[in-house]
C-alpha positions as CSV (number, residue, x, y, z in Angstrom):
1,M,127.8,-28.1,76.1
2,A,124.1,-26.7,75.5
3,V,122.6,-24.6,78.1
4,E,119.6,-22.1,78.2
5,T,121.4,-19.1,78.5
6,V,124.8,-17.5,78.3
7,I,126.4,-14.2,78.9
8,H,129.6,-13.7,77.8
9,D,132.6,-11.3,77.9
10,A,130.8,-8.9,80.3
11,L,131.6,-7.1,83.3
12,V,130.3,-9.5,86.3
13,L,129.6,-8.2,89.5
14,T,128.7,-11.2,91.7
15,V,128.1,-9.8,95.1
16,D,129.5,-13.2,96.6
17,D,131.4,-13.7,99.8
18,R,134.6,-11.4,98.0
19,N,132.5,-9.4,96.3
20,R,134.5,-10.8,93.0
21,L,134.1,-8.4,89.9
22,Y,135.0,-9.9,86.5
23,E,136.3,-7.4,84.1
24,R,135.7,-10.1,81.0
25,G,133.4,-12.7,82.6
26,T,130.9,-15.0,81.6
27,V,127.7,-16.7,83.2
28,L,125.9,-19.9,82.1
29,V,122.5,-20.5,82.9
30,D,120.8,-23.8,82.7
31,G,117.8,-25.2,84.7
32,G,116.6,-22.1,86.0
33,Q,120.0,-21.9,87.7
34,I,123.5,-20.3,87.8
35,T,125.9,-23.4,86.5
36,E,129.0,-21.7,85.9
37,V,130.5,-18.2,86.7
38,R,134.0,-17.8,85.4
39,K,136.3,-15.5,83.3
40,S,135.7,-15.4,79.8
41,R,137.1,-18.0,77.1
42,D,137.7,-17.8,73.4
43,G,134.9,-19.3,71.7
44,D,132.3,-18.6,74.9
45,A,130.2,-16.6,72.0
46,D,130.0,-20.2,70.4
47,I,128.6,-22.0,73.2
48,T,125.2,-23.4,71.9
49,A,122.1,-21.9,74.0
50,Q,118.5,-20.7,73.6
51,H,119.3,-17.1,74.8
52,V,123.3,-15.7,74.2
53,V,124.2,-12.2,75.2
54,D,127.0,-10.5,73.7
55,G,128.8,-8.7,77.4
56,D,130.7,-6.4,75.3
57,G,129.9,-3.1,76.9
58,K,127.6,-4.5,79.5
59,L,127.6,-5.0,83.3
60,V,125.7,-8.7,84.9
61,M,124.7,-8.6,88.6
62,P,121.8,-10.1,90.6
63,G,118.5,-8.8,90.2
64,L,117.1,-6.1,92.3
65,I,115.2,-6.7,95.5
66,N,112.7,-4.5,96.8
67,A,112.5,-5.6,100.5
68,H,109.1,-3.4,101.8
69,T,106.8,-1.9,99.2
70,H,103.0,-1.7,98.7
71,L,101.6,-1.8,95.0
72,E,97.9,-1.3,95.0
73,L,97.7,2.6,94.2
74,T,100.8,2.6,92.0
75,P,98.2,4.4,89.2
76,L,97.9,7.2,91.6
77,I,101.9,8.3,91.0
78,G,102.2,11.6,91.1
79,A,98.7,12.7,93.1
80,F,100.1,12.9,96.6
81,S,103.7,14.8,95.5
82,D,102.5,18.3,96.5
83,L,100.1,17.7,99.3
84,G,100.9,18.7,102.9
85,L,101.7,16.2,105.1
86,L,98.6,16.0,107.0
87,E,96.7,16.0,103.5
88,M,98.4,13.6,102.2
89,M,97.8,11.1,105.3
90,G,93.9,11.8,105.4
91,S,93.9,11.3,101.9
92,M,95.4,8.1,102.4
93,T,94.0,6.8,105.1
94,A,90.4,7.4,103.5
95,L,91.5,5.3,100.5
96,Y,92.7,2.6,102.2
97,G,90.0,2.6,104.5
98,R,87.6,2.1,101.2
99,L,90.1,-0.4,99.4
100,G,89.5,-2.5,102.7
101,E,85.9,-2.6,102.3
102,G,86.0,-3.9,98.7
103,E,86.1,-0.4,96.6
104,F,88.4,0.5,93.9
105,D,89.8,-3.4,92.9
106,Y,90.0,-2.1,89.3
107,L,92.5,0.5,90.5
108,A,94.1,-1.9,92.1
109,E,94.2,-4.5,89.6
110,T,95.9,-2.2,87.2
111,G,98.1,-1.2,90.2
112,Y,99.7,-4.5,90.4
113,E,100.4,-4.3,86.7
114,L,101.8,-1.0,86.5
115,A,104.0,-1.6,89.1
116,A,105.5,-5.2,87.9
117,L,105.8,-3.8,84.4
118,N,108.1,-0.9,85.8
119,F,109.8,-3.0,88.6
120,L,110.7,-5.7,85.4
121,I,111.8,-2.5,83.2
122,G,114.3,-1.3,86.2
123,G,115.8,-4.7,87.0
124,V,113.6,-5.2,90.2
125,T,113.2,-8.8,90.1
126,T,111.6,-9.7,93.8
127,V,109.3,-7.7,95.7
128,N,108.1,-8.1,99.6
129,S,104.3,-6.2,99.0
130,M,102.1,-5.7,101.9
131,D,98.3,-4.6,100.5
132,V,94.9,-4.7,101.3
133,R,93.6,-7.4,98.5
134,P,96.8,-9.3,97.4
135,E,95.3,-11.5,95.2
136,A,95.6,-9.4,92.1
137,G,99.4,-8.9,92.8
138,A,100.2,-12.5,93.2
139,E,98.4,-13.2,89.9
140,T,99.9,-10.4,88.2
141,F,103.6,-10.7,89.2
142,G,103.1,-14.6,88.8
143,E,102.2,-14.5,85.2
144,A,104.9,-11.8,84.6
145,G,107.3,-14.3,85.6
146,L,108.7,-12.1,88.5
147,R,109.2,-13.0,92.4
148,G,107.2,-11.9,94.7
149,F,106.1,-11.9,98.6
150,F,102.4,-10.7,99.2
151,G,100.5,-10.7,102.0
152,Q,97.3,-8.8,103.6
153,A,97.8,-6.0,106.0
154,I,95.5,-7.1,109.0
155,T,95.0,-4.2,111.3
156,D,91.9,-3.2,114.0
157,L,92.9,0.3,114.7
158,F,93.7,1.6,110.8
159,W,90.3,0.9,109.1
160,D,86.8,-0.6,110.0
161,V,87.2,-3.7,108.5
162,P,86.4,-6.5,111.1
163,V,89.1,-8.4,112.2
164,D,87.6,-12.0,111.7
165,E,86.4,-10.6,107.7
166,Q,90.4,-9.6,107.8
167,F,92.0,-12.9,109.0
168,A,89.6,-15.1,107.1
169,R,91.2,-13.4,104.2
170,A,94.6,-13.9,105.0
171,R,94.1,-17.5,105.2
172,A,92.5,-18.1,102.1
173,F,95.1,-16.1,100.1
174,I,97.7,-18.1,101.8
175,D,96.3,-21.1,101.1
176,E,95.4,-20.3,97.2
177,Y,98.9,-18.4,96.9
178,H,101.8,-19.5,98.8
179,D,104.5,-21.3,96.6
180,A,102.4,-20.4,93.6
181,Y,103.6,-20.1,89.8
182,D,106.6,-22.6,90.6
183,G,107.7,-21.2,94.1
184,R,108.0,-17.7,92.8
185,I,105.2,-16.3,94.9
186,R,104.9,-16.6,98.1
187,A,102.6,-15.8,101.0
188,T,103.6,-13.6,104.2
189,V,101.5,-13.2,107.3
190,C,101.2,-9.3,107.5
191,P,100.0,-7.4,111.0
192,H,100.2,-3.6,109.6
193,D,102.4,-2.0,112.4
194,D,102.9,-1.4,115.6
195,W,101.3,2.0,116.6
196,S,97.7,0.6,114.9
197,C,97.1,-2.9,116.3
198,T,95.8,-4.1,119.6
199,R,97.5,-6.5,121.9
200,K,94.4,-9.1,121.0
201,L,95.1,-8.8,117.2
202,W,99.2,-9.3,117.8
203,E,97.8,-12.7,119.5
204,Q,95.8,-13.5,116.9
205,T,98.6,-12.9,114.5
206,A,100.5,-14.9,116.6
207,D,98.3,-17.9,116.1
208,L,98.2,-17.5,112.3
209,A,101.5,-17.4,112.1
210,A,101.9,-20.6,113.9
211,E,99.6,-22.2,111.4
212,Y,102.1,-21.7,108.7
213,P,105.3,-21.8,109.8
214,D,107.3,-21.4,106.8
215,L,105.8,-17.9,106.2
216,L,107.8,-14.6,106.8
217,V,105.9,-12.1,109.2
218,H,106.3,-8.5,107.7
219,T,105.3,-5.7,109.4
220,H,106.0,-1.7,110.1
221,L,108.1,-1.7,113.4
222,L,109.5,1.0,115.1
223,E,108.4,3.7,112.8
224,L,106.9,6.5,114.7
225,E,107.5,7.7,118.5
226,E,104.0,6.6,119.0
227,S,104.6,2.9,118.1
228,N,106.2,2.1,122.0
229,T,103.6,4.4,123.5
230,M,101.2,2.0,121.7
231,A,103.2,-0.6,122.9
232,R,102.6,0.5,126.5
233,S,99.2,0.5,125.9
234,N,98.9,-3.2,125.1
235,G,100.5,-3.6,128.4
236,A,104.2,-4.5,127.4
237,E,107.3,-2.2,128.0
238,D,107.9,-1.2,124.5
239,S,107.4,-2.8,120.7
240,L,109.9,-5.7,120.6
241,A,108.8,-6.7,123.8
242,L,105.4,-7.0,122.8
243,L,106.1,-9.1,119.9
244,D,108.8,-11.4,122.0
245,D,105.8,-11.7,124.2
246,V,103.3,-13.1,121.8
247,G,106.2,-15.0,120.0
248,L,106.9,-13.1,116.9
249,L,110.3,-11.8,117.7
250,D,112.2,-14.5,115.8
251,D,113.9,-14.9,112.6
252,R,110.7,-14.9,110.5
253,L,110.6,-11.2,111.2
254,V,110.9,-8.5,108.3
255,A,110.3,-5.4,110.0
256,A,110.2,-1.9,107.7
257,H,111.5,1.6,108.7
258,F,112.8,0.8,112.4
259,R,113.5,4.6,112.3
260,V,113.2,4.9,116.1
261,A,115.2,1.6,117.3
262,D,117.8,2.6,120.3
263,D,120.9,0.3,121.1
264,E,118.7,-2.3,123.0
265,D,116.3,-2.8,120.3
266,I,119.4,-3.2,117.8
267,A,120.6,-6.1,120.2
268,R,117.5,-7.9,120.7
269,T,116.6,-7.7,117.1
270,A,120.0,-9.3,116.1
271,E,119.8,-11.9,119.1
272,A,116.1,-12.8,117.5
273,E,118.1,-12.9,113.9
274,A,115.0,-10.9,112.8
275,S,115.8,-8.7,109.8
276,V,115.0,-4.9,108.6
277,A,113.7,-3.3,105.6
278,H,115.1,0.2,105.0
279,C,112.9,2.8,103.4
280,P,115.3,5.7,102.8
281,S,113.1,7.6,100.2
282,V,109.7,8.0,101.6
283,F,111.0,9.5,105.1
284,A,112.9,11.8,102.8
285,Y,110.5,13.4,101.1
286,W,107.4,12.9,103.8
287,N,109.6,13.2,107.2
288,P,107.2,13.8,110.0
289,D,109.8,15.2,112.4
290,A,112.9,16.7,111.9
291,E,114.7,15.5,115.4
292,M,113.8,12.0,114.6
293,Q,116.9,9.9,114.4
294,W,117.2,8.0,111.5
295,T,117.3,4.6,111.0
296,P,120.7,2.9,112.2
297,V,121.5,0.8,109.6
298,P,125.3,1.2,110.3
299,E,124.4,-0.2,113.6
300,L,122.1,-2.8,112.6
301,R,124.6,-4.0,109.5
302,A,127.4,-4.2,112.4
303,A,125.5,-6.2,114.9
304,G,124.4,-8.7,112.2
305,V,121.0,-8.1,111.3
306,D,120.4,-8.5,107.6
307,V,119.4,-5.2,106.1
308,G,117.2,-4.8,102.7
309,L,116.1,-1.8,100.7
310,G,113.1,-1.0,100.3
311,I,111.2,1.4,98.0
312,D,107.6,1.8,100.3
313,D,104.9,3.8,98.8
314,H,106.4,4.5,95.2
315,Y,103.6,6.7,94.6
316,W,104.2,8.9,97.3
317,H,107.4,9.8,96.0
318,D,107.1,9.0,92.3
319,S,109.9,7.2,91.7
320,Y,110.3,2.9,91.0
321,S,113.8,3.1,90.8
322,M,116.0,0.9,93.5
323,F,119.0,2.1,91.9
324,G,117.9,5.5,93.6
325,E,116.7,4.1,96.7
326,A,120.5,3.0,97.6
327,R,121.6,6.6,96.4
328,Q,119.3,8.2,98.6
329,A,119.8,5.9,101.5
330,R,123.6,7.3,101.7
331,L,122.4,10.8,100.9
332,A,120.0,10.8,103.7
333,A,122.1,8.9,106.2
334,N,125.2,11.3,105.4
335,V,123.1,14.5,105.9
336,K,121.5,13.2,109.3
337,R,124.9,11.9,110.4
338,T,128.8,12.5,108.7
339,T,129.7,11.3,105.3
340,G,130.8,7.6,105.0
341,Q,128.0,6.0,106.5
342,Y,128.1,3.4,103.7
343,S,130.6,2.2,101.2
344,S,129.2,1.8,97.4
345,M,129.8,-2.2,97.9
346,E,127.9,-1.9,101.0
347,L,124.9,-0.4,99.1
348,V,124.7,-3.1,96.0
349,R,124.8,-5.6,98.8
350,M,121.8,-3.8,100.4
351,L,120.1,-4.0,96.9
352,T,120.9,-7.7,96.1
353,I,122.3,-10.3,98.8
354,E,121.4,-8.6,101.9
355,G,117.7,-8.0,100.6
356,A,117.4,-11.9,99.5
357,R,118.6,-12.8,103.3
358,T,116.4,-10.1,104.6
359,L,113.2,-12.3,103.3
360,G,114.9,-15.5,104.0
361,I,116.0,-16.6,100.2
362,G,119.4,-15.7,100.7
363,D,120.6,-19.2,99.8
364,E,118.4,-18.9,96.6
365,I,119.0,-15.7,95.1
366,G,120.9,-12.4,95.6
367,S,124.3,-13.2,94.4
368,I,126.0,-15.0,90.8
369,E,127.0,-18.3,92.3
370,P,126.9,-21.7,91.1
371,D,123.5,-23.3,92.0
372,K,121.6,-20.0,92.9
373,R,118.4,-19.4,90.8
374,A,119.4,-17.1,87.8
375,D,117.9,-13.7,89.0
376,L,119.9,-11.1,86.9
377,L,119.9,-8.4,85.1
378,V,122.4,-7.0,82.1
379,L,122.6,-2.9,82.6
380,D,124.2,-1.4,79.2
381,V,127.3,0.6,80.5
382,D,128.7,1.7,77.3
383,K,127.1,5.0,77.7
384,P,129.0,8.3,78.1
385,K,127.6,8.8,82.0
386,F,129.6,5.6,82.7
387,T,132.8,7.0,80.7
388,P,135.1,6.2,82.2
389,L,134.2,3.5,84.0
390,T,135.9,2.8,87.1
391,N,134.6,2.3,90.7
392,V,131.6,0.2,89.3
393,P,129.9,-0.1,92.5
394,A,129.8,3.5,92.9
395,H,128.1,3.8,89.1
396,V,125.4,1.2,89.8
397,V,124.4,2.8,93.5
398,N,124.8,6.4,92.5
399,N,124.7,6.7,88.7
400,A,122.4,3.9,87.1
401,A,118.8,4.0,86.2
402,P,116.1,1.9,85.4
403,A,116.4,3.1,81.9
404,D,120.0,1.4,81.7
405,V,118.7,-1.6,82.0
406,E,118.9,-4.0,79.0
407,T,118.0,-7.6,79.9
408,V,116.4,-9.3,83.1
409,L,116.3,-12.9,83.6
410,V,114.3,-14.7,87.0
411,D,114.5,-18.0,87.2
412,G,116.5,-18.2,84.4
413,D,113.6,-17.1,82.3
414,V,114.4,-13.9,80.1
415,V,111.4,-12.0,80.9
416,M,113.3,-8.7,79.0
417,R,115.5,-8.5,76.2
418,G,116.9,-5.6,74.7
419,G,115.2,-3.2,77.2
420,E,111.7,-4.8,75.8
421,P,109.7,-6.5,78.5
422,I,108.6,-10.1,76.9
423,T,106.4,-11.2,79.4
424,M,103.9,-7.9,79.5
425,D,102.0,-6.3,76.8
426,V,103.5,-2.7,77.5
427,D,100.7,-1.0,75.6
428,A,97.7,-2.6,77.2
429,V,99.2,-2.0,80.6
430,Q,99.3,1.8,80.2
431,E,96.2,1.7,78.7
432,R,94.5,0.0,81.2
433,A,95.9,2.4,83.9
434,E,94.9,5.6,82.0
435,R,91.3,4.1,82.1
436,A,91.4,3.6,85.7
437,V,92.7,6.8,86.9
438,E,90.1,8.4,84.8
439,R,87.0,6.2,86.4
440,F,88.5,7.0,90.0
441,A,88.6,10.7,89.4
442,D,84.9,10.6,88.1
443,E,83.9,8.4,91.2
444,T,86.0,10.2,94.0
445,G,86.0,14.0,92.7
446,W,89.8,13.9,93.0
447,E,91.4,16.0,90.2
448,L,93.9,14.9,88.4
449,H,95.8,16.4,85.3
450,L,98.9,17.6,83.4
451,G,99.5,20.4,85.7
452,G,99.4,18.8,88.9
453,A,96.5,17.0,91.4
454,E,94.2,17.5,93.9
455,P,91.8,15.8,96.4
456,P,88.4,16.2,97.2
457,D,87.7,19.2,99.7
458,T,88.4,18.2,103.2
459,V,85.0,17.7,104.3
460,E,84.6,14.9,101.7
461,T,87.8,13.5,103.2
462,L,86.7,13.3,106.8
463,R,83.5,11.6,105.6
464,D,85.4,8.9,103.6
465,L,87.6,8.1,106.4
466,P,87.0,5.0,108.6
467,K,85.5,6.0,111.9
468,R,85.6,3.1,114.8
469,G,89.2,2.1,114.4
470,P,91.1,5.3,114.3
471,S,89.0,6.6,116.8
472,R,90.2,4.1,119.2
473,L,93.5,4.5,118.1
474,V,93.9,8.3,118.8
475,S,92.2,8.0,122.2
476,R,94.7,5.0,123.2
477,L,97.8,6.9,122.1
478,A,96.0,10.2,124.1
479,V,95.2,8.0,127.4
480,Q,98.7,6.4,127.3
481,S,100.5,9.4,126.7
482,A,98.9,11.1,130.0
483,R,100.1,7.9,131.8
484,D,103.4,8.3,130.6
485,K,103.4,12.3,131.5
486,F,101.8,11.4,135.0
487,P,102.2,8.3,135.9
488,F,100.2,7.1,139.1
């Protein structure tokens, strides 16, 4: 018997329907697929294969899935860490406005490279990214051998780019990149959120989605208290009613955050078979309202809603670690509620198979089972921090880190081995990112140095902010808030 890859005598955490864990297991991969998962036998080390991984002291598990993220500004990691909330939001809005107008392409391109490299190293084999100009992301992740969903953010109340231009670019992106790189890269339709889009834009989005019925619709939903306020200004009872009105509340919907959802929202989402991406770290870091409820993930999962984990804007909270995202999900929920909101295995499933189901590809990846695509990672658990190796799922979500990832396969191809990326030039990526940040600082007046970061002064930031769209957003919210308070 000859196969492409054999991993033998390893701990194997399958994340299948029974959550089977082999203490000494073998995984065989051929033709990009997992062909066999079983207990190891004598002689497995001698199976003829292009790649043979001795699993002694190793843990094999499905690749991690980042179900909601933004990647273009990755080189600015560390730049926002110590800003106040309003200062951070103002600076980000100004930067996104300029990105939307075609500036900073050099920063975005290196951002995708830096993100792909760090996610690859950290065992993240699939991302779902919403960005302003996603073309470079599709190409970078495709060439790196990774799996990704990419789409262009569309909004008429967040920046001033003409709506027709946004839709034209989104359609061109879909036509060129959907199902590219042997199907590893897929396009999505991305209305930005339910607080910066008018009803007309939602209707145009629904028309675009109808043209491409096999694409996911990826958005921010019920993220803020303003979400339902904007929906009412758009002539709907609430956000989910608006999406239902235009025909977008269905099994293609991937809704990031879902923080202010109530029991009725949960029931409607479950009935529609829509999915949710939970991003705990970004709100644990930048929570705008301490009294706001936490995303009701246990209730969503109990209702049958697929919930994956996303790292969101990782450069806002300085972490590429999806293992850390699982730990943060537990800690934040336990603090907001009480202890015991998740078992460790539930969090492992949210990192893998439930993330895959969230993106509509649970029949392809997310668990180690025969006939699934071979998206796998191998962790080195022969380390003091994993000793004694009891409760493996708890170690994965509480203790593991990107530095523990040793080997990564995507679609059966080995993209990292022995901790060394095979499909990307580490030094070249780092050099390009450093040059891009130096250029960005020179062009914008941002101060980025070893001791910290400081954006341009308030006057310069205000000058760079989009004007027409955000002013309409603020006025619409103000008028609707007044109507809610003083109905007539």
